[in-house]
NULOZA-220809 format. One line per 2 residues: number of its first residue (from 1); for each residue x, y, z of C-alpha. Coordinates in steps of 0.2 Angstrom, whole numbers, plus 5000, padded with zeros to 4 digits. Example, Ala and Ser with C-alpha at 12.3 -4.5 7.8 and 13.67 -1.06 7.14 Angstrom:
REM NULOZA-220809
1> 5062:4978:5039  5068:4995:5036
***
This chain:
REM NULOZA-220809
1> 5231:5428:5417  5248:5424:5409
3> 5239:5421:5393  5232:5438:5393
5> 5248:5446:5397  5257:5436:5383
7> 5243:5441:5370  5246:5459:5375
9> 5264:5458:5373  5264:5449:5356
11> 5250:5459:5348  5253:5478:5349
13> 5235:5482:5344  5229:5473:5359
15> 5241:5483:5370  5236:5499:5362
17> 5218:5495:5366  5222:5490:5384
19> 5232:5506:5386  5218:5517:5380
21> 5205:5508:5390  5216:5510:5406
23> 5218:5529:5402  5199:5531:5400
25> 5196:5522:5417  5209:5532:5426
27> 5202:5548:5420  5185:5542:5425
29> 5191:5538:5443  5200:5555:5444
31> 5184:5564:5439  5173:5554:5452
33> 5186:5558:5466  5186:5577:5461
35> 5167:5578:5461  5167:5569:5478
37> 5180:5581:5485  5171:5596:5478
39> 5154:5591:5486  5163:5588:5503
41> 5171:5605:5502  5154:5613:5498
43> 5146:5604:5512  5160:5610:5524
45> 5158:5628:5518  5139:5627:5520
47> 5141:5620:5538  5153:5634:5543
49> 5142:5647:5535  5127:5639:5545
51> 5137:5640:5561  5142:5658:5558
53> 5124:5663:5553  5116:5655:5569
55> 5129:5663:5580  5136:5646:5586
57> 5155:5644:5590  5165:5636:5576
59> 5174:5622:5584  5189:5618:5573
61> 5192:5602:5582  5175:5596:5577
63> 5178:5602:5559  5195:5593:5558
65> 5187:5577:5564  5174:5579:5550
67> 5187:5582:5537  5197:5567:5543
69> 5182:5556:5542  5177:5562:5525
71> 5195:5559:5519  5194:5541:5526
73> 5177:5538:5517  5185:5546:5501
75> 5200:5534:5502  5188:5519:5505
77> 5177:5524:5490  5193:5526:5479
79> 5198:5509:5484  5181:5502:5480
81> 5181:5511:5463  5198:5505:5459
83> 5194:5487:5463  5178:5487:5452
85> 5187:5495:5438  5201:5482:5438
87> 5188:5469:5437  5179:5477:5423
89> 5195:5480:5413  5200:5462:5416
91> 5183:5456:5410  5183:5468:5395
93> 5200:5462:5390  5196:5444:5392
95> 5180:5446:5382  5189:5455:5367
97> 5203:5442:5368  5191:5428:5367
99> 5182:5436:5352  5198:5439:5343
101> 5205:5421:5346  5188:5414:5341
103> 5189:5425:5325  5207:5419:5321
105> 5204:5400:5324  5187:5398:5317
107> 5186:5390:5300  5182:5403:5286
***
């Protein structure tokens, strides 16, 4: 891992590629989380509309519990996505560094 960090520090091109890659991954994670939150909000609105339509009582405690459990599942999913993205970024950076080092040290 130190070799990767050292290569990123020594070569600004690698650093720029790593920064751009990190930004793209960050935006991807944010987009996925926003979609998940919007879907959960839509389900909540549909559920409340169903309760009103059928004439049942809207139990706010029950809705709060559902929102809390949805928040927990979103947090868990965000953690999983973050971990998988870290692994993918690490693998991609290592792969690119290996290619560049082979390119530099291979006889021409």
